[in-house]
C-alpha positions as CSV (number, residue, x, y, z in Angstrom):
1,M,144.1,-19.2,-38.9
2,K,144.6,-21.9,-41.5
3,K,143.7,-24.5,-38.8
4,L,140.4,-22.6,-38.2
5,F,139.4,-22.7,-41.8
6,I,140.2,-26.4,-42.1
7,L,138.2,-27.1,-38.9
8,L,135.3,-25.0,-40.1
9,A,135.3,-26.8,-43.5
10,L,135.3,-30.2,-41.7
11,T,132.5,-29.1,-39.4
12,A,130.4,-27.9,-42.4
13,A,131.0,-31.3,-44.1
14,F,129.4,-33.0,-41.1
15,T,126.5,-30.6,-40.7
16,Q,124.0,-32.8,-42.4
17,A,125.0,-35.8,-40.3
18,N,124.8,-33.7,-37.1
19,A,121.4,-32.0,-38.0
20,A,119.5,-34.4,-35.7
21,K,121.8,-33.8,-32.7
22,N,120.9,-31.8,-29.6
23,C,122.2,-28.3,-30.1
24,A,124.0,-28.0,-26.7
25,E,125.8,-31.3,-27.4
26,L,126.9,-30.3,-30.8
27,K,128.0,-26.8,-29.6
28,S,130.2,-28.5,-27.0
29,E,131.7,-30.8,-29.6
30,I,132.5,-27.9,-31.9
31,A,134.0,-25.9,-29.0
32,V,136.3,-28.8,-28.1
33,K,137.5,-29.0,-31.7
34,L,138.2,-25.3,-31.9
35,D,140.0,-25.3,-28.6
36,A,142.1,-28.3,-29.7
37,A,143.0,-26.4,-32.9
38,G,144.3,-23.5,-30.8
39,V,141.5,-21.1,-31.7
40,K,141.1,-18.4,-29.1
41,A,138.6,-15.6,-28.4
42,Y,135.4,-16.9,-30.2
43,T,131.8,-17.4,-29.5
44,L,129.4,-20.0,-30.6
45,D,125.7,-19.2,-30.7
46,I,122.6,-21.3,-31.2
47,V,120.1,-19.5,-33.4
48,A,117.0,-20.2,-35.4
49,N,117.6,-20.9,-39.1
50,D,116.1,-17.5,-40.1
51,K,118.3,-15.6,-37.6
52,A,121.7,-16.8,-38.8
53,G,122.0,-13.9,-41.3
54,N,125.5,-13.5,-42.6
55,A,127.1,-15.2,-39.6
56,K,129.5,-18.1,-40.2
57,V,127.4,-21.3,-39.7
58,V,129.5,-24.2,-38.3
59,G,126.7,-26.6,-37.4
60,S,123.0,-27.5,-37.7
61,C,121.0,-29.2,-35.0
62,D,117.6,-30.0,-33.7
63,S,116.6,-31.7,-36.9
64,G,117.8,-28.8,-39.0
65,S,115.7,-26.2,-37.2
66,K,118.6,-24.3,-35.6
67,K,122.1,-23.3,-36.6
68,I,125.3,-22.9,-34.6
69,T,127.2,-19.8,-35.6
70,Y,130.8,-18.9,-35.1
71,T,132.0,-15.3,-34.3
72,K,135.6,-14.4,-33.7
73,K,136.1,-11.9,-30.8
74,N,138.5,-9.0,-31.3
């Protein structure tokens, strides 16, 4: 769990740099990092900025118009 929080913090730090990236590409990169950290049972969703709600945002893409959200599956 500690690895997840570290990974999410690092991902958030690079959000601005990745804002111009293609959403599918960034989502794949985040998934690779989560898998490498041993995180299991999660979903990453690409949503419009106004649809992120209270979800954990782990990335921003398409020039900042969309967010990538992380949800842990039970």
